[in-house]
C-alpha positions in Angstrom: 72.0 76.6 52.4 71.5 73.4 50.2 68.0 72.8 48.2 67.9 69.5 50.3 68.1 71.4 53.8 65.1 73.5 52.4 63.3 70.7 51.3 63.6 69.1 55.1 62.9 72.4 56.7 59.8 72.8 54.2 58.8 69.3 55.5 59.0 70.3 59.0 56.8 73.5 58.8 54.1 71.2 56.9 54.2 68.5 59.5 53.8 71.1 62.6 51.1 73.0 60.6 49.1 69.5 59.8 49.6 68.4 63.4 48.1 71.7 64.7 45.4 71.5 62.1 44.5 68.1 63.2 44.5 69.0 67.1 42.1 71.9 66.3 39.7 69.5 64.4 39.7 66.7 67.3 38.7 69.2 69.7 36.1 70.8 67.7 34.7 67.3 67.5 35.3 66.5 70.8 33.8 69.7 72.3 30.1 68.9 72.0 30.3 65.2 73.4 32.5 66.5 76.6 29.6 69.6 76.8 27.2 67.0 77.0 28.4 65.8 80.4 28.8 68.9 82.1 26.3 69.6 84.9 24.0 72.3 84.8 25.4 76.1 85.5 23.0 75.7 89.1 24.9 72.2 89.8 28.3 73.5 89.0 27.6 76.7 91.3 27.5 74.1 93.8 30.6 72.7 93.9 32.5 69.4 92.8 30.0 66.3 92.7 30.7 63.3 94.9 29.3 59.6 94.2 28.0 57.8 97.2 28.0 53.8 97.2 24.3 53.2 98.4 24.7 49.0 97.2 24.9 48.0 101.4 22.6 50.6 102.7 19.9 48.8 104.5 16.6 49.6 104.9 16.3 51.8 108.1 19.5 52.9 108.0 21.4 56.1 107.0 24.8 57.4 105.8 26.2 60.6 106.2 28.7 62.5 103.7 30.5 65.6 103.3 30.0 67.9 100.1 31.2 71.6 100.0 31.8 71.4 104.0 28.2 69.9 104.6 26.9 67.2 105.8 24.6 64.9 103.2 22.3 62.7 104.9 20.9 59.5 102.8 18.0 57.3 104.2 17.0 54.3 103.2 13.5 54.2 104.3 11.1 51.5 104.8 7.5 51.1 103.6 6.4 52.0 107.6 8.6 54.9 107.4 6.8 56.3 104.4 3.5 55.3 105.8 4.4 57.6 108.3 5.1 60.3 106.3 1.1 60.4 105.3 0.4 60.0 109.1 2.0 63.4 110.3 1.1 65.2 107.2 -1.5 67.6 109.0 1.3 68.4 111.6 3.8 69.7 108.8 4.2 73.3 108.6 5.1 73.3 104.4 3.7 69.6 103.7 3.8 70.4 100.1 7.4 72.0 100.3 6.3 75.0 98.6 8.7 77.3 101.0 11.6 75.2 101.0 14.2 74.9 98.9 14.4 71.1 96.9 14.8 70.3 92.7 11.6 70.5 90.6 12.5 67.1 90.0 11.7 65.6 93.2 8.4 64.6 94.7 6.6 67.5 97.0 5.3 64.6 99.2 8.5 62.3 99.6 10.9 64.5 98.4 12.9 62.1 96.7 13.8 60.8 93.2 13.2 57.1 94.3 10.8 57.3 97.5 12.9 54.6 99.3 15.9 56.9 99.3 15.7 60.5 101.2 18.8 62.9 100.4 19.0 65.9 102.5 21.8 68.3 103.7 21.8 67.8 107.4 21.7 71.0 108.6 18.7 72.6 110.4 17.3 75.4 108.5 17.0 77.7 111.8 20.6 78.1 112.9 22.5 75.4 111.0 23.1 73.0 113.9 22.8 69.1 112.8 19.6 67.2 113.6 19.7 64.1 114.8 18.3 61.0 113.8 15.0 59.6 115.4 13.9 56.8 113.3 12.4 54.9 115.9 8.6 55.0 116.0 6.6 56.2 119.5 7.9 56.1 123.0 11.4 54.2 122.0 12.5 57.5 120.2 12.2 59.6 123.6 10.0 61.8 121.0 6.7 61.1 122.4 3.9 58.3 121.9 2.9 59.8 118.5 6.2 60.5 116.9 6.6 58.7 113.4 10.1 58.8 112.9 12.1 62.0 111.6 14.9 63.9 112.7 15.7 66.2 115.9 17.4 69.5 116.4 19.3 69.5 119.7 20.0 72.9 119.3 16.7 74.6 119.5 14.2 71.6 119.4 13.0 71.6 115.5 11.7 68.7 114.5 11.5 67.2 110.9 9.8 64.4 109.5 11.4 61.5 107.4 11.2 63.2 104.4 12.8 66.1 106.1 9.6 68.2 106.4 9.5 70.6 108.9 6.7 70.5 112.0 4.7 73.4 113.2 5.5 75.6 115.9 9.2 75.2 116.3 12.1 77.4 115.2 13.1 76.4 112.0 11.4 78.0 109.2 11.4 75.8 106.2 11.9 72.2 105.6 15.5 70.3 105.3 17.0 71.1 101.8 17.1 68.7 99.4 20.6 69.3 97.5 20.7 68.5 93.6 21.3 65.0 93.1 21.1 62.1 90.8 21.2 58.2 90.3 24.2 57.2 88.3 23.6 53.7 88.4 21.0 51.9 90.8 23.7 51.8 93.4 25.7 55.2 93.1 24.2 58.4 94.1 25.6 61.8 93.1 25.4 64.2 95.1 25.9 68.1 93.2 24.6 66.7 89.7 20.7 67.7 88.6 19.2 64.1 87.6 18.6 65.3 84.1 21.8 65.8 83.6 22.7 62.7 84.5 20.2 61.5 82.2 21.5 63.4 79.1 25.1 62.2 79.9 23.7 58.5 79.5 22.0 59.1 76.4 25.1 60.8 75.1 27.5 57.7 76.1 
């Protein structure tokens, strides 16, 4: 073998070794940045996140999307809807959501990051039926003259207000579940990632 062939082979080895070290260095630098975008362990366990465009959701309307095989209900509440929550407060079985499942970052009364938007898993906490929207107030809802709007489970008669809180003396034991969620922007809601994690990701960007 000639000296020239030895030199070429040595050069190739050097190039391969240098490229390998470069890849390792790049990965080492990128890892902290990538990790800053990763959701918490609890959110990862919840499944792959989904995004919901709420830019066209009008006040008083709702939208339903599937996440982990479960219906996610997003309601854009009006001022009168939010006032109705206050009216029915004494009728709630768990008004402060102390016994119900929701992230720590949602307000106890409106159960929302932004009071205008309610985000729920649309499954009754009794036996998992899907409650119907009963947003109309009073007799128009077929729920009685004092009804302030909310959800009604047709399977066994459980009732929930417009914060997803369960009424007293119905089969459902707890409020409707609020999933981990947050706002990627003013018009994009993310289900499956906690708001604090989204805030961290925005800060790292």
